[in-house]
C-alpha positions, 0 to 999 in steps of 0.5 A: 194942364195942356191937351197933350198932358191931359192925353198923357194923364189919361194913358197913365191912368188907364195903365195904372188902373190895369196894373193895380187891378192885377196887384202890380204896385211897382213899375220900377226897381224899388229895392235898387232905387232905395239902395241908390239913395242910401249910397248917395247919402245926400239927405240932411236934417231939415231938407225938403225933398220932392219926388216927381213921378212917384207912382203910388208913393213907396219912396215917399213913404220910406223917406217919411218913415225915416223922418224926412220932409218929403212930398211926391207928385205923379201925373196919374190920379189913379196912382196917387189915390191908391197910394194915399189909401195904402200909405195914409198920412204921406204927402202926394199930389197929382201933377205933371213933371213939366210944370211944378207948382212950387216956388223957386228954390223950394227943395234941397233934393229932387228925385225921380225914378223911371221918369226921365225917359217918358218926358218928351220935353226934357229941357222944360222938365230940367228947367223946372227942376233947377228952378225949384232946387235951392242953390247947391241942391241935387237932382237924384234920378234913374233912367234906362241907358239908351244903349241897352234899353233900345236893344232890350225893348226892340227884342222884347216887343219885336218892334219899335213901339218903345219910341212912343213910351220912351221918347227921351232915352239918353246915353251917359254922354248925352245925359251929361251934356243935357244936364250941363246945359241946365247948370248941373254937374253930373256924377254917375253911380253904378248900381247892381239892378239884379234882384227878384224884380229884375229877374221877374221882368226877364222871365220870358228869357227862360234859363238864360235870365239866370246868367244875369245873376253872375254879372257884376254890373258895378264892374261893367263900363258905364256905357253897359249899365242897364240903368243910369243912376245920376247925382246932378248938382246944381252949380249955379243960380 
């Protein structure tokens, strides 16, 4: 692991340590992410599944319970150690998203949630994802929509500090073009992200947050989706 990734690892370890100490186990919308996987319906018997940026491994745990052959990786050793203690017999490894220690065409499906926007070298990451995917495999992932997230983060922090932790925000068009460059055919699925997890994040907005309960995000245009849920199909070797 190079020096930049080591520094990144230290930052994420510190962040996970703080959050786990106050009882915050999930950084992403686990409920909506699992609903997306169920709706995508891409898992088949005997498939091998890799989740990159798995955090404490909650998605890997759910998939393992369902009988899938799943493994999770995360750059944070703090998150992995916590997940192994919490969930027991699931496969979790400390690993950066830009360098995957697996042989070519090792997996049928690769997953990531709230990861892509944090990776400075997204082309390097996609090269690795494509390499470890089998022919015809799929990369299923979620990442914030640049159009919405820039506004939200700027208002939330009253600054542009989001550029440090979200260096790779993409609009739907930008994301589709980047994936196409790496040999992926892209399809977006609109999801409704509004649940207790989301409303808790919006609690600083006060009563205004309740307006989001009335929004049907599945009917909103793709450019107005808060998060982009992607099915990327590997179309060539």
